[in-house]
C-alpha positions in Angstrom: 56.6 28.7 120.6 58.8 31.8 121.2 59.1 32.3 124.9 57.7 35.4 126.6 60.4 36.7 129.0 59.9 37.0 132.7 59.7 40.5 134.2 63.4 40.7 135.4 64.7 39.3 132.1 62.6 41.7 130.1 63.8 44.8 132.0 67.4 43.7 131.7 67.2 43.0 128.0 65.4 46.3 127.2 67.7 48.6 129.2 70.5 49.7 126.9 72.1 51.2 130.0 71.7 50.8 133.7 70.2 54.3 134.0 67.8 54.0 131.0 64.6 55.9 131.6 61.3 54.0 130.9 58.3 56.1 129.8 54.7 55.5 131.1 53.8 53.3 128.1 56.8 51.0 128.5 56.1 50.8 132.3 52.6 49.6 131.3 54.3 46.8 129.3 56.5 46.0 132.3 53.5 45.7 134.6 51.6 43.5 132.0 54.6 41.2 131.6 54.8 40.8 135.4 51.1 40.0 135.7 51.3 37.5 132.9 54.4 35.9 134.4 52.4 35.4 137.7 49.1 34.1 136.4 49.5 33.2 132.7 45.8 33.7 131.8 44.4 34.5 128.4 42.9 37.8 129.7 46.3 38.9 130.9 47.9 37.8 127.6 45.5 40.1 125.8 46.3 43.0 128.2 50.0 42.5 127.5 49.3 42.5 123.8 47.3 45.7 123.9 49.9 47.4 126.1 52.8 46.4 123.8 50.9 47.5 120.7 50.2 50.8 122.3 53.9 51.3 123.0 54.8 50.3 119.4 52.3 52.8 118.0 54.0 55.6 119.8 57.4 54.3 118.8 57.0 53.3 115.1 60.8 52.9 114.7 61.0 50.5 117.6 62.9 47.8 115.6 65.8 50.2 115.3 65.6 51.3 119.0 68.6 50.7 121.3 66.1 48.7 123.4 65.9 46.1 120.6 69.7 45.7 120.5 69.3 42.1 121.8 66.1 41.6 119.7 64.0 41.6 122.9 61.3 43.8 121.3 61.2 41.8 118.1 61.1 38.5 120.1 58.2 39.7 122.3 56.3 41.0 119.2 56.6 37.6 117.5 55.7 35.7 120.7 52.6 37.7 121.1 51.6 37.4 117.5 51.7 33.6 117.5 49.7 33.4 120.8 47.2 36.2 120.4 46.4 36.4 116.7 44.5 33.0 116.7 42.1 34.3 119.4 41.4 37.7 117.8 38.5 38.5 115.5 39.4 37.5 111.9 36.2 38.8 110.1 36.7 41.6 107.6 35.7 45.1 108.8 35.3 48.7 107.6 36.7 52.0 108.9 36.2 55.6 108.0 38.4 58.6 109.1 35.4 60.7 109.8 31.9 59.4 109.2 29.0 61.5 108.0 25.4 60.5 106.9 26.6 59.6 103.4 29.5 57.5 104.6 27.3 55.8 107.2 24.8 54.8 104.6 27.5 53.6 102.2 29.1 51.6 105.0 25.8 49.9 105.8 25.6 48.7 102.2 29.2 47.4 102.2 28.7 45.7 105.6 25.6 43.9 104.2 26.9 42.8 100.8 30.6 42.2 101.6 29.8 40.3 104.8 31.7 42.6 107.1 31.6 43.1 110.9 28.3 44.9 111.6 29.9 48.1 112.8 31.4 51.2 111.0 34.5 51.9 112.9 35.5 55.6 112.8 38.5 57.9 113.5 41.1 57.3 116.2 40.4 55.2 119.2 38.1 53.0 117.2 39.1 49.8 118.9 40.7 48.0 115.9 43.0 46.1 118.3 40.5 43.3 118.5 41.1 42.3 114.8 43.7 39.7 113.8 46.1 39.7 110.9 43.8 37.8 108.6 40.9 40.3 109.0 40.8 42.6 105.9 40.5 46.3 106.6 38.3 48.3 104.2 39.0 52.0 104.2 35.9 54.2 103.3 36.2 57.8 102.2 35.9 60.0 99.1 39.0 60.5 97.0 39.7 63.8 95.2 40.0 64.2 91.4 42.7 66.9 91.7 44.4 66.7 95.1 46.0 63.8 97.1 43.3 63.9 99.8 40.9 61.6 101.6 37.6 63.5 102.2 34.3 63.3 103.9 31.9 66.0 105.1 33.7 65.6 108.4 37.2 66.6 107.2 40.1 66.2 104.8 43.2 64.1 105.4 46.5 63.6 103.7 47.9 60.0 103.4 50.3 60.7 106.4 47.4 62.0 108.5 45.2 59.0 107.6 48.1 56.6 108.5 48.4 58.3 111.9 44.7 58.0 112.4 44.7 54.3 111.6 47.5 53.7 114.0 45.7 55.7 116.7 42.6 53.6 115.9 44.6 50.5 116.8 45.1 48.8 113.5 47.0 45.5 113.8 50.6 46.3 112.9 50.8 42.8 111.3 47.7 43.3 109.1 47.9 41.4 105.8 45.2 43.0 103.6 43.8 46.5 103.2 41.4 47.6 100.5 40.5 51.2 99.7 36.9 52.0 98.9 38.2 55.4 97.7 37.7 56.9 94.2 40.8 57.2 92.0 43.1 56.1 94.8 45.1 53.9 92.4 45.8 56.5 89.8 47.6 59.9 89.6 45.1 62.8 89.9 47.4 65.7 89.0 50.9 66.9 88.4 53.0 67.6 91.5 53.3 71.3 90.6 49.6 71.9 90.0 48.6 70.1 93.2 51.0 72.2 95.2 49.5 75.4 93.7 46.0 74.2 94.4 46.8 73.2 98.0 48.4 76.7 98.5 45.3 78.4 97.2 43.1 76.3 99.6 45.1 77.4 102.5 44.9 81.0 101.4 41.1 80.6 101.0 40.9 79.4 104.6 42.6 82.5 105.8 40.4 84.7 103.6 37.3 83.0 105.1 38.6 83.5 108.6 39.2 87.2 108.0 35.9 87.7 106.1 37.7 89.1 103.0 35.1 88.4 100.3 37.1 90.0 97.5 40.1 87.9 98.3 37.9 84.8 98.4 36.5 85.5 95.0 40.0 86.1 93.6 41.3 82.8 95.1 38.3 80.9 93.7 38.9 82.2 90.2 42.6 81.2 90.4 41.6 77.8 91.8 39.1 77.2 88.9 41.8 78.1 86.4 44.1 75.5 87.9 41.3 72.9 87.7 40.6 73.7 84.1 44.3 73.3 83.1 44.8 70.0 85.0 44.1 66.6 83.5 41.7 63.8 84.5 43.0 61.0 86.7 45.2 58.7 84.8 47.3 55.5 85.1 50.5 56.2 86.8 52.6 53.0 86.8 55.0 52.3 83.9 53.9 49.6 81.5 50.2 50.5 81.5 50.6 51.8 77.9 52.7 50.4 75.0 55.1 53.4 75.0 55.2 53.9 78.8 58.9 53.0 79.0 60.1 55.6 76.5 62.3 58.4 78.0 59.5 60.9 77.3 56.9 58.8 79.2 59.3 58.3 82.1 60.1 62.0 82.3 56.4 62.8 82.2 55.7 60.3 85.0 58.3 62.0 87.2 56.0 65.1 87.1 52.9 63.3 88.3 51.6 62.9 91.8 52.0 59.5 93.3 48.6 57.8 93.5 46.9 58.3 96.9 47.2 54.6 97.6 50.9 54.6 97.0 51.3 57.6 99.4 49.2 55.7 102.0 51.3 52.6 101.6 54.5 54.6 102.2 52.9 56.4 105.2 51.9 53.1 106.8 55.4 51.8 106.4 56.7 54.9 108.2 54.3 54.0 111.0 55.8 50.6 111.4 53.5 48.4 109.2 55.2 46.3 106.6 53.5 43.0 105.9 50.4 44.3 104.1 49.0 44.3 100.5 47.0 47.5 99.8 44.4 47.2 97.1 43.2 50.3 95.3 41.2 51.2 92.1 42.0 53.3 89.1 38.4 54.5 88.8 35.5 55.8 90.9 34.3 53.2 93.4 30.5 52.7 93.7 28.7 53.1 97.0 26.6 50.1 96.1 28.0 46.5 96.4 24.7 44.7 96.0 24.0 42.0 93.4 22.9 43.3 90.0 21.0 41.9 87.0 22.2 43.4 83.7 19.9 43.2 80.6 20.5 43.7 76.9 18.7 46.4 74.8 15.7 44.2 74.6 15.4 43.6 78.3 16.7 40.1 78.3 18.8 39.1 81.3 22.4 38.5 80.1 24.4 38.7 83.2 23.6 38.0 86.9 26.3 39.9 88.7 27.0 38.8 92.3 27.7 41.1 95.3 31.1 42.7 95.4 33.1 46.0 95.1 31.9 47.9 92.0 33.4 50.6 89.9 31.9 53.3 87.8 33.7 53.0 84.4 31.7 55.5 82.4 34.7 57.7 82.2 36.9 54.9 80.8 35.1 54.4 77.5 38.4 54.5 75.6 38.9 51.0 77.1 37.8 48.3 74.6 36.6 46.0 77.5 34.3 48.9 78.7 33.1 49.5 75.2 32.4 45.8 74.8 30.3 45.8 78.0 28.4 48.8 76.8 27.6 47.2 73.5 26.5 43.9 74.9 24.8 45.0 78.1 22.9 47.9 79.6 24.7 51.0 80.7 24.3 49.9 84.3 26.9 47.1 83.5 29.4 49.9 83.2 28.1 52.2 86.0 28.1 49.2 88.4 31.0 47.2 86.9 32.1 44.4 89.2 35.7 45.3 90.1 37.1 41.7 89.9 35.8 41.5 86.3 38.2 44.4 85.3 41.6 43.5 86.8 43.3 46.3 84.8 41.6 48.8 87.1 42.9 47.1 90.2 46.4 48.0 91.5 48.1 46.7 94.6 50.8 48.2 96.7 53.2 46.5 99.1 
């Protein structure tokens, strides 16, 4: 096992100069190392792990820090990982940036049918530190069909804001799996220019509401609706999803598209210091019901006993032959509650 340094060695290794100032969070790590060096109990090991993770959250570029010039930070991180991860909770769990009644009800369904920890974790300070690297994180929120936003009735968040919230919630920096229960997160929902215009109008509308200017609000709403009418439905983003997707024209068109929300979140999490994860998202609306289903044919005969799992509403994807085939052979519910793993072409992962 990688050794955890003693207190004196730790301070020496992490001081790039003799006069190097240590902030309050790093002092907390210093104290935790001193206590662990003295008693070496599991409880003090956990205290050290929490303190070091808290310092890393506030210093996402810690690997490039002068304090890591002798790899002391990296060494401690790896030493804690191999000791602490086996004693952390490894059961999958669900988190929402801001829960409302709808999200709470949906989370209860997911917890029951996906076998998750029996708690909906919410917002920052959610206590996610107790979960190990093998515990999959499910992110629950609405997507947006025109803008790169996570939404609930409690608020709206960009990918960067959501990543900051997750880090503040204590997500394990070495987490391996994240899955987004967020509609359209795996596909582009607009062009870059149109989304920028719509975002600008939303900000102007907030100002108009604050000032009580009803005429301006009406004008902004009209402009916003015009932008919505001109924009396209969510669509596949990545090259290769269509036969002619690698033509110069297709590549040029793709350069005008918004990155899918999941791709933006993956980048934002990397900027927060996470790097070992696989982020799963879907190119379709995600159902709020993960329960088992029985699908019948037109005569009412059972033709498919579908187990519990993440489900997609593929009614808007009827140009897909597989979706058409499901409609022709089963009831419409087989498309409204399509088991995601049966339609891998609507699953996209980001690393």
